[in-house]
C-alpha positions as CSV (number, residue, x, y, z in Angstrom):
1,X,19.8,-9.2,12.5
2,X,23.5,-8.6,11.7
3,X,24.8,-12.2,12.0
4,X,22.2,-14.7,10.8
5,X,22.2,-15.9,7.2
6,X,20.5,-13.2,5.2
7,X,18.1,-15.3,3.1
8,X,16.9,-17.2,6.1
9,X,16.5,-14.0,8.1
10,X,14.5,-12.3,5.4
11,X,12.2,-15.4,5.0
12,X,11.6,-15.4,8.7
13,X,10.6,-11.8,8.8
14,X,8.8,-11.9,5.4
15,X,6.4,-14.7,6.1
16,X,4.2,-12.9,8.7
17,X,4.5,-9.7,6.7
18,X,3.4,-11.5,3.5
19,X,0.5,-13.1,5.3
20,X,-0.5,-9.6,6.6
21,X,-0.3,-8.1,3.2
22,X,-2.2,-10.9,1.5
23,X,-4.9,-10.9,4.1
24,X,-5.2,-7.1,3.9
25,X,-5.5,-7.2,0.2
26,X,-7.9,-10.1,0.4
27,X,-10.3,-8.3,2.6
28,X,-10.3,-5.3,0.2
29,X,-11.1,-7.8,-2.5
30,X,-13.8,-9.2,-0.3
31,X,-15.6,-5.8,-0.2
32,X,-15.4,-5.8,-4.0
33,X,-16.6,-9.4,-4.3
34,X,-19.6,-9.0,-2.0
35,X,-20.6,-5.6,-3.2
36,X,-20.4,-7.0,-6.7
37,X,-23.4,-9.1,-5.8
38,X,-25.5,-5.9,-5.3
39,X,-25.1,-4.1,-8.7
40,X,-22.5,-2.6,-11.0
41,X,-22.9,0.8,-9.5
42,X,-21.9,-0.4,-6.0
43,X,-18.8,-2.1,-7.4
44,X,-17.9,1.2,-9.1
45,X,-18.5,3.1,-5.9
46,X,-16.1,1.0,-4.0
47,X,-13.5,1.6,-6.7
48,X,-14.1,5.4,-6.6
49,X,-13.8,5.5,-2.8
50,X,-10.5,3.7,-3.0
51,X,-8.7,6.9,-4.0
52,X,-9.6,8.5,-0.6
53,X,-8.6,5.3,1.2
54,X,-5.3,5.6,-0.7
55,X,-4.8,9.1,0.7
56,X,-5.4,7.9,4.2
57,X,-3.0,5.0,3.6
58,X,-0.5,7.5,2.1
59,X,-0.2,9.4,5.4
60,X,-0.2,6.2,7.4
61,X,2.7,4.9,5.4
62,X,4.3,8.3,5.4
63,X,4.4,8.3,9.2
64,X,4.9,4.6,9.5
65,X,7.8,4.2,7.1
66,X,9.4,7.5,8.1
67,X,9.4,6.6,11.8
68,X,10.1,2.9,11.2
69,X,13.1,3.5,9.0
70,X,14.6,5.8,11.6
71,X,13.8,3.3,14.4
72,X,15.5,0.4,12.7
73,X,18.7,2.4,12.0
74,X,18.8,3.7,15.6
75,X,18.3,0.2,17.0
76,X,21.1,-1.0,14.7
77,X,23.2,1.8,16.2
78,X,21.9,1.0,19.8
79,X,20.3,4.4,20.3
80,X,17.2,3.3,22.1
81,X,16.2,6.7,23.4
82,X,15.8,8.3,20.0
83,X,13.9,5.2,18.7
84,X,11.4,5.5,21.6
85,X,10.7,9.2,20.9
86,X,10.3,8.6,17.2
87,X,7.8,5.7,17.8
88,X,5.4,8.1,19.7
89,X,5.9,11.0,17.2
90,X,5.0,8.8,14.2
91,X,2.0,7.3,15.9
92,X,0.3,10.5,17.2
93,X,1.2,12.4,14.0
94,X,-0.7,9.9,11.9
95,X,-3.7,9.8,14.3
96,X,-4.0,13.6,14.1
97,X,-3.7,13.7,10.3
98,X,-6.4,11.0,10.1
99,X,-8.8,13.1,12.2
100,X,-8.2,16.1,9.8
101,X,-8.9,14.0,6.7
102,X,-12.1,12.6,8.2
103,X,-13.3,16.1,9.1
104,X,-12.6,17.7,5.7
105,X,-14.0,14.6,3.9
106,X,-17.3,14.6,5.7
107,X,-17.8,18.4,5.3
108,X,-17.3,18.2,1.6
109,X,-18.5,14.7,0.9
110,X,-20.8,15.4,-2.2
111,X,-18.3,17.5,-4.2
112,X,-15.5,15.1,-3.3
113,X,-17.4,12.1,-4.7
114,X,-18.2,14.0,-7.9
115,X,-14.5,15.0,-8.3
116,X,-13.5,11.3,-7.8
117,X,-15.4,10.4,-11.0
118,X,-18.9,9.5,-9.7
119,X,-21.5,9.4,-12.4
120,X,-25.1,10.4,-11.4
121,X,-26.0,6.7,-11.0
122,X,-22.9,5.9,-8.9
123,X,-23.0,9.0,-6.7
124,X,-25.6,7.8,-4.1
125,X,-23.6,4.6,-3.5
126,X,-20.3,6.4,-3.3
127,X,-21.6,9.0,-0.8
128,X,-23.0,6.2,1.4
129,X,-19.8,4.1,1.3
130,X,-17.2,6.8,1.6
131,X,-19.1,8.7,4.3
132,X,-18.8,5.7,6.6
133,X,-15.2,4.9,5.6
134,X,-14.0,8.4,6.5
135,X,-15.0,7.8,10.1
136,X,-12.2,5.2,10.4
137,X,-9.5,7.4,8.9
138,X,-7.7,8.1,12.3
139,X,-7.7,4.4,13.1
140,X,-6.6,3.3,9.6
141,X,-3.7,5.8,9.5
142,X,-2.3,5.1,13.0
143,X,-2.8,1.3,12.6
144,X,-0.4,1.5,9.6
145,X,2.1,3.2,11.8
146,X,1.9,0.6,14.5
147,X,2.2,-2.2,11.9
148,X,5.2,-0.7,10.2
149,X,7.0,0.2,13.4
150,X,6.7,-3.3,14.8
151,X,7.9,-4.7,11.5
152,X,10.9,-2.4,11.3
153,X,11.8,-3.6,14.8
154,X,11.8,-7.2,13.5
155,X,8.6,-8.1,15.3
156,X,6.4,-8.8,12.3
157,X,4.5,-11.6,14.0
158,X,2.8,-9.2,16.4
159,X,1.8,-6.9,13.5
160,X,0.4,-9.9,11.6
161,X,-1.9,-10.8,14.4
162,X,-3.6,-7.4,14.5
163,X,-4.0,-7.3,10.7
164,X,-5.4,-10.8,10.4
165,X,-8.0,-10.4,13.2
166,X,-9.3,-7.3,11.5
167,X,-9.3,-8.9,8.1
168,X,-11.1,-12.0,9.2
169,X,-13.7,-9.9,11.0
170,X,-14.3,-7.8,7.9
171,X,-14.7,-10.9,5.7
172,X,-17.2,-12.4,8.1
173,X,-19.2,-9.1,8.6
174,X,-19.5,-8.3,4.9
175,X,-22.1,-11.0,4.0
176,X,-23.8,-10.6,7.4
177,X,-24.4,-6.9,7.1
178,X,-24.9,-6.6,3.3
179,X,-27.3,-9.6,2.9
180,X,-28.6,-10.9,6.2
181,X,-29.3,-7.4,7.7
182,X,-30.0,-6.0,4.2
183,X,-27.8,-3.0,4.6
184,X,-26.4,-3.0,1.1
185,X,-23.3,-1.0,0.4
186,X,-23.6,0.6,3.8
187,X,-23.1,-2.8,5.3
188,X,-19.8,-3.2,3.5
189,X,-18.6,0.2,4.7
190,X,-19.6,-0.5,8.4
191,X,-17.9,-3.9,8.1
192,X,-14.7,-2.2,7.0
193,X,-15.0,0.5,9.8
194,X,-15.5,-2.0,12.6
195,X,-12.6,-4.2,11.4
196,X,-10.3,-1.2,11.3
197,X,-11.1,-0.2,14.8
198,X,-10.6,-3.7,16.0
199,X,-7.2,-3.9,14.2
200,X,-6.2,-0.6,15.8
201,X,-7.1,-1.9,19.3
202,X,-5.3,-5.2,18.9
203,X,-2.2,-3.6,17.4
204,X,-2.1,-1.1,20.2
205,X,-2.3,-4.1,22.7
206,X,0.3,-6.0,20.7
207,X,2.7,-3.0,20.8
208,X,3.1,-3.7,24.5
209,X,4.2,-7.3,23.9
210,X,7.8,-8.7,23.6
211,X,10.5,-6.2,22.8
212,X,8.4,-3.7,21.0
213,X,8.9,0.0,21.8
214,X,6.0,1.2,23.9
215,X,3.9,4.1,22.6
216,X,3.6,6.9,25.3
217,X,2.3,10.4,24.7
218,X,5.0,11.8,26.9
219,X,7.5,10.7,24.2
220,X,5.6,12.6,21.5
221,X,8.4,14.9,20.2
222,X,7.2,16.8,17.1
223,X,10.5,18.8,16.8
224,X,12.0,19.8,13.4
225,X,14.7,17.1,13.8
226,X,12.3,14.2,14.2
227,X,9.8,15.5,11.7
228,X,12.6,15.9,9.2
229,X,13.5,12.2,9.6
230,X,9.8,11.2,9.0
231,X,9.8,13.3,5.9
232,X,13.1,11.8,4.7
233,X,12.0,8.2,5.4
234,X,8.3,8.6,4.6
235,X,8.2,10.9,1.5
236,X,8.6,8.1,-1.0
237,X,5.6,6.3,0.5
238,X,3.6,9.5,0.6
239,X,4.4,10.2,-3.0
240,X,3.7,6.6,-4.1
241,X,0.4,6.3,-2.3
242,X,-0.7,9.9,-2.9
243,X,0.0,9.6,-6.6
244,X,-1.9,6.3,-6.5
245,X,-4.9,8.2,-5.3
246,X,-4.6,10.9,-8.0
247,X,-4.1,8.2,-10.7
248,X,-7.1,6.3,-9.5
249,X,-9.2,9.4,-9.8
250,X,-8.0,10.1,-13.3
251,X,-8.5,6.4,-14.2
252,X,-12.1,6.5,-12.9
253,X,-12.8,9.7,-14.8
254,X,-11.3,8.3,-18.0
255,X,-13.1,5.0,-17.6
256,X,-16.4,6.8,-16.8
257,X,-16.4,8.1,-20.4
258,X,-17.2,4.6,-21.4
259,X,-19.9,3.8,-18.8
260,X,-20.3,2.4,-15.3
261,X,-19.2,-1.0,-16.4
262,X,-15.8,0.3,-17.4
263,X,-15.2,1.9,-14.0
264,X,-16.3,-1.4,-12.3
265,X,-14.0,-3.5,-14.6
266,X,-11.0,-1.3,-13.9
267,X,-11.7,-1.3,-10.2
268,X,-11.7,-5.1,-10.1
269,X,-8.4,-5.3,-12.0
270,X,-6.8,-2.8,-9.6
271,X,-7.8,-5.1,-6.7
272,X,-6.5,-8.2,-8.4
273,X,-3.1,-6.7,-9.2
274,X,-2.8,-5.3,-5.8
275,X,-3.4,-8.7,-4.3
276,X,-0.7,-10.3,-6.5
277,X,1.8,-7.5,-5.8
278,X,1.1,-7.8,-2.0
279,X,3.4,-10.9,-2.0
280,X,6.3,-9.0,-3.3
281,X,5.6,-5.9,-1.1
282,X,5.4,-8.2,1.9
283,X,8.6,-10.0,0.9
284,X,10.3,-6.6,0.5
285,X,9.0,-5.4,3.9
286,X,10.7,-8.5,5.4
287,X,13.9,-7.2,3.8
288,X,13.5,-3.6,5.1
289,X,14.3,-4.2,8.8
290,X,17.3,-6.4,7.7
291,X,18.4,-3.6,5.4
292,X,17.9,-0.9,8.0
293,X,19.7,-2.8,10.9
294,X,22.6,-3.8,8.7
295,X,23.0,-0.4,7.0
296,X,23.0,1.2,10.4
297,X,25.7,-1.2,11.5
298,X,27.8,-0.5,8.4
299,X,27.3,-4.0,6.9
300,X,26.7,-3.0,3.3
301,X,27.4,-6.4,1.7
302,X,24.6,-8.0,3.7
303,X,22.2,-5.2,2.5
304,X,23.2,-5.9,-1.1
305,X,22.9,-9.7,-0.7
306,X,19.4,-9.4,0.8
307,X,18.3,-7.1,-2.1
308,X,19.3,-9.5,-4.9
309,X,17.8,-12.4,-3.1
310,X,14.4,-10.6,-2.9
311,X,14.6,-9.5,-6.5
312,X,15.0,-13.1,-7.7
313,X,12.2,-14.4,-5.6
314,X,9.9,-11.6,-6.6
315,X,10.5,-11.9,-10.3
316,X,9.9,-15.7,-10.3
317,X,6.7,-15.4,-8.3
318,X,5.2,-12.6,-10.5
319,X,6.1,-14.4,-13.7
320,X,4.2,-17.5,-12.6
321,X,1.2,-15.4,-11.5
322,X,1.2,-13.5,-14.8
323,X,1.2,-16.6,-16.9
324,X,-1.7,-18.2,-15.1
325,X,-3.7,-14.9,-14.9
326,X,-3.2,-14.2,-18.6
327,X,-4.7,-17.5,-19.5
328,X,-7.7,-17.3,-17.2
329,X,-8.3,-13.6,-17.2
330,X,-12.0,-13.7,-18.0
331,X,-12.7,-16.4,-15.3
332,X,-10.8,-14.4,-12.7
333,X,-12.7,-11.1,-13.4
334,X,-16.0,-13.0,-13.4
335,X,-15.5,-14.0,-9.8
336,X,-16.4,-10.5,-8.8
337,X,-19.1,-9.5,-11.3
338,X,-20.3,-12.4,-13.4
339,X,-23.7,-10.9,-13.9
340,X,-22.4,-8.2,-16.2
341,X,-20.6,-9.4,-19.4
342,X,-19.4,-5.9,-20.2
343,X,-17.6,-5.7,-16.9
344,X,-15.9,-9.0,-17.6
345,X,-14.9,-7.9,-21.1
346,X,-13.3,-4.7,-20.0
347,X,-11.7,-6.3,-16.9
348,X,-10.2,-9.3,-18.8
349,X,-8.6,-7.1,-21.4
350,X,-7.1,-4.7,-18.8
351,X,-5.9,-7.5,-16.6
352,X,-4.0,-9.1,-19.5
353,X,-2.3,-5.8,-20.4
354,X,-1.2,-5.3,-16.8
355,X,0.1,-8.9,-16.4
356,X,2.5,-8.5,-19.4
357,X,4.7,-6.1,-17.4
358,X,3.9,-7.3,-13.9
359,X,7.2,-9.2,-13.3
360,X,9.1,-5.9,-13.9
361,X,7.4,-4.5,-10.8
362,X,9.5,-6.7,-8.5
363,X,12.6,-4.7,-9.5
364,X,10.8,-1.4,-9.1
365,X,9.2,-2.2,-5.7
366,X,12.5,-3.5,-4.2
367,X,14.6,-0.7,-5.6
368,X,12.3,1.8,-4.0
369,X,12.4,0.0,-0.7
370,X,16.2,-0.2,-0.7
371,X,16.6,3.5,-1.5
372,X,14.0,4.5,1.1
373,X,15.5,2.4,3.9
374,X,19.1,3.5,3.4
375,X,18.2,7.2,3.4
376,X,18.4,8.1,-0.3
377,X,15.2,10.3,-0.3
378,X,15.7,12.0,-3.6
379,X,16.2,8.9,-5.6
380,X,13.4,7.1,-3.7
381,X,10.9,9.9,-4.2
382,X,11.6,10.0,-7.9
383,X,11.2,6.3,-8.3
384,X,8.1,6.0,-6.1
385,X,6.6,8.9,-8.0
386,X,7.2,7.3,-11.4
387,X,4.7,4.5,-11.6
388,X,1.5,6.3,-10.6
389,X,2.6,9.8,-11.2
390,X,5.4,10.8,-13.6
391,X,4.3,8.2,-16.2
392,X,0.8,7.1,-15.4
393,X,-0.8,10.6,-15.2
394,X,0.4,11.8,-18.6
395,X,-0.4,8.4,-20.2
396,X,-4.0,8.3,-18.8
397,X,-4.6,11.7,-20.3
398,X,-3.0,10.9,-23.7
399,X,-3.7,7.2,-24.5
400,X,-7.5,7.2,-24.2
401,X,-7.6,10.2,-26.5
402,X,-6.0,8.2,-29.3
403,X,-7.0,4.6,-28.4
404,X,-10.3,5.1,-26.6
405,X,-11.1,2.4,-24.1
406,X,-8.0,0.4,-25.0
407,X,-5.9,3.3,-23.9
408,X,-7.5,3.1,-20.5
409,X,-6.9,-0.6,-20.3
410,X,-3.2,-0.6,-21.3
411,X,-2.2,2.6,-19.4
412,X,-0.8,0.9,-16.3
413,X,1.3,-1.6,-18.3
414,X,2.9,1.3,-20.2
415,X,3.6,3.1,-17.0
416,X,5.1,0.0,-15.4
417,X,7.5,-0.4,-18.3
418,X,8.7,3.2,-18.1
419,X,9.2,2.9,-14.3
420,X,11.4,-0.2,-14.8
421,X,13.6,1.6,-17.2
422,X,13.9,4.6,-14.8
423,X,14.8,2.4,-11.8
424,X,17.9,1.1,-13.5
425,X,20.0,4.3,-13.5
426,X,18.6,5.3,-10.1
427,X,19.5,2.1,-8.3
428,X,22.6,0.5,-10.0
429,X,25.1,3.2,-8.8
430,X,23.8,2.8,-5.2
431,X,24.2,-1.0,-5.4
432,X,27.8,-0.5,-6.6
433,X,28.5,1.6,-3.5
434,X,27.2,-1.2,-1.2
435,X,30.0,-3.6,-2.2
436,X,32.2,-2.5,0.7
437,X,31.3,-2.5,4.4
438,X,31.9,0.7,6.4
439,X,31.8,2.0,10.0
440,X,28.4,2.3,11.7
441,X,26.5,5.4,10.7
442,X,25.8,8.3,12.9
443,X,22.7,10.6,12.7
444,X,21.9,13.9,14.2
445,X,19.1,13.5,16.8
446,X,17.0,15.9,18.8
């Protein structure tokens, strides 16, 4: 991790992570695709439920990135005892949080679905889908922790296996349960639940392979010192994903003023852009363990070299995807709901708006990952909060008032541009400080 050529090292770690991210995004898209064959309301219900899934993921990434960042730095400094305690603390914290989310969600299912933006015609589908999805909250959250901890240890292949098996199972079960067993939207939800439990089981098994740190309850150490490190390392992810949930709710409410087709169209575009961005996120996650190990070892110039390499690759990839997607936007949206021309019209317009600023996202994503990994929590939290919070939330409240449906469609693009401009002053001074290597870092441990 500290001697191999940086580009080759990042590529080796990024490939399995990119595959994991793409497959994960693909099976979320598969739900949207197969549910789109039922009706527009089912498509909208999946989009509405995504905000709760984003909350579950937020706490999974919070514990996973918080513990994983600490683990990679401690391994770089050869402090294996602290890394072992943090692995257990992150895992069990996420599982308990997932149980709490499932309990509260099921107790207040009806009012939650209404608050998320369900119209009277969407509500029955949303309650059915979300009620089943909530059962998998503990498994989803703790799976994300296992995935990220293995990745931060440089063992992304093991994490990839668990994710891929669950995703392939979900893609296979979707048409079987929805159409063959005639379960409708409930079939899509049960397919997702079963795949999450299987991924959790496989990841837990994979965690005992190779040089991965084993998870043991006796190492669970929820002391202030360890929890503080999770907060420092995981807060940017919690803010980013948590605000994504809030922004999705506001987006659904704003789109709902223009009918079920608008909610369905915006939901489809969200999935498409998430799938495209998953490549850059996966590439950046291949950079994070390299960043953490080398920063912990004091090799700042390797951190800087890896960052710029990832930015170049990310911008080129997103620019190519944006060009192709802009040209064929109606055809892309129609893959998910070709039976409803209104959904295609809304989705194509929104997709084109988002693709205009999509390449700028590579800089924002990688700046956030750099700041998060090298323990710059304040800068990382501000940046991670910007895209879906500081900028998107005010814009989704203002733009539709003046521009009606077009304001909904262009809101994310405007927020992305503002986030890019904010990332420049937050990150450039940090990059300048990484021009010189230093002595290995020391951290206070419990």
